[in-house]
C-alpha positions, -999 to 999 in steps of 0.1 A, spaced: 145 -510 289 164 -538 285 197 -537 304 189 -505 333 194 -506 359 170 -513 393 167 -479 404 156 -466 370 131 -494 361 118 -488 399 110 -454 391 98 -464 355 77 -490 375 52 -464 391 52 -439 366 38 -471 339 10 -472 371 8 -440 377 1 -437 334 -30 -467 334 -41 -454 373 -68 -465 384 -62 -494 355 -48 -524 364 -11 -534 351 -6 -575 351 25 -588 363 26 -610 330 24 -575 309 48 -558 333 77 -584 331 71 -584 286 75 -542 291 112 -541 311 119 -570 295 126 -589 325 108 -618 346 77 -625 366 92 -630 394 114 -599 390 84 -573 386 71 -593 418 102 -585 438 101 -544 424 70 -549 434 70 -558 467 109 -530 471 83 -506 461 51 -510 482 77 -516 512 85 -483 505 54 -463 510 43 -465 477 3 -471 474 8 -501 451 -18 -525 456 -28 -564 441 -61 -565 419 -74 -600 416 -89 -618 394 -82 -624 350 -81 -590 347 -66 -579 374 -28 -569 379 -10 -543 404 -25 -507 407 -13 -475 418 -28 -449 439 -28 -420 419 -43 -395 449 -24 -404 473 13 -400 449 30 -368 433 40 -362 398 75 -354 389 89 -333 416 109 -299 398 145 -308 416 173 -300 403 197 -332 408 219 -307 435 195 -305 456 181 -335 458 216 -350 469 211 -324 495 176 -336 508 200 -375 505 225 -358 521 201 -346 550 185 -379 550 216 -400 558 224 -376 587 188 -384 604 210 -420 610 208 -417 648 176 -403 658 142 -410 664 139 -407 627 162 -431 611 135 -455 595 113 -425 578 142 -408 566 158 -444 545 121 -447 538 114 -414 521 148 -420 498 139 -443 472 104 -419 470 116 -387 468 137 -403 436 106 -417 423 90 -386 422 117 -368 402 121 -364 367 139 -399 347 172 -376 338 168 -355 374 171 -386 393 198 -401 373 219 -365 373 213 -368 406 225 -400 415 256 -399 393 262 -365 417 257 -387 449 287 -406 436 306 -382 441 297 -375 477 316 -395 508 307 -390 538 335 -389 570 319 -414 607 343 -411 635 336 -451 637 316 -446 668 274 -445 657 253 -433 683 232 -458 694 196 -468 676 168 -453 683 146 -479 695 113 -476 672 86 -477 697 104 -448 711 106 -436 673 68 -436 666 65 -423 702 43 -393 686 28 -407 664 10 -436 679 7 -409 706 0 -442 734 21 -446 765 49 -460 769 66 -480 798 100 -468 803 132 -486 821 149 -454 832 186 -452 844 195 -416 849 231 -399 856 236 -410 884 228 -449 873 197 -456 896 169 -469 876 137 -463 876 102 -475 859 74 -446 844 49 -446 824 48 -417 804 36 -393 775 52 -381 748 59 -351 740 80 -345 717 115 -353 710 151 -325 714 179 -333 696 210 -324 702 250 -332 683 253 -360 707 225 -369 719 186 -372 714 158 -369 742 120 -380 744 97 -355 756 73 -369 781 49 -366 806 66 -385 838 32 -400 859 59 -408 885 71 -376 885 44 -357 876 60 -334 858 74 -328 821 106 -345 816 134 -347 789 148 -390 788 181 -390 766 173 -424 746 207 -443 750 192 -441 786 161 -463 784 168 -498 793 143 -509 778 99 -496 765 69 -510 762 39 -500 743 9 -499 760 -31 -498 747 -41 -462 761 -42 -432 747 -38 -403 762 -55 -367 758 -28 -349 740 -10 -327 761 6 -291 749 42 -288 754 47 -252 758 83 -239 753 91 -227 790 83 -269 799 115 -273 778 134 -258 808 169 -268 789 198 -246 808 220 -245 779 222 -238 741 199 -221 720 165 -241 712 145 -240 684 116 -253 671 116 -271 641 98 -256 616 84 -268 578 77 -236 564 
């Protein structure tokens, strides 16, 4: 394994831990297997953990790194073309509330593929170029991006189309995305109804400790006067 690039090595580490799961492999054993230093192994394991791979350290003389096989996938039979298509789709999420999730999903995708297919996908991806206009949309605040996952009430400072700043307590309900803007849908307690908040007009946000009871969100609640609204469907 000496001389392989880091992405291939990360994939191989996951496969090695999956093969022996739930038994551990020590940093020293992995370092010898991949002909690198124990410090490099520790950095690689940290990178995998940060990308969401369920690896933990088991202490003790016979301990080491373990992989939770119940939370990982066997190699996925994606073709290189399919992997690149998904990669392009994830890249287009940079200006959406799902930016962080898209970035963590890509290494998981590559790690789950067959080794030869993963290498072919990387080679193909190296021939794909995306042209931007140099004016990316403002980044979505993390607390807004994770609003649906946490389910907590948000306290927003929001500037409307007239430039008027108001303070709102909002129960997150969903998102609406367009080619130019993303909106947080929520039950606005100030207006006592469903409202859409354009994320680039949110000037401040804090997450409260309150988790309200879930509210339904009907198609008619959106009340969008233009365009065709399509709900995301994972099939």
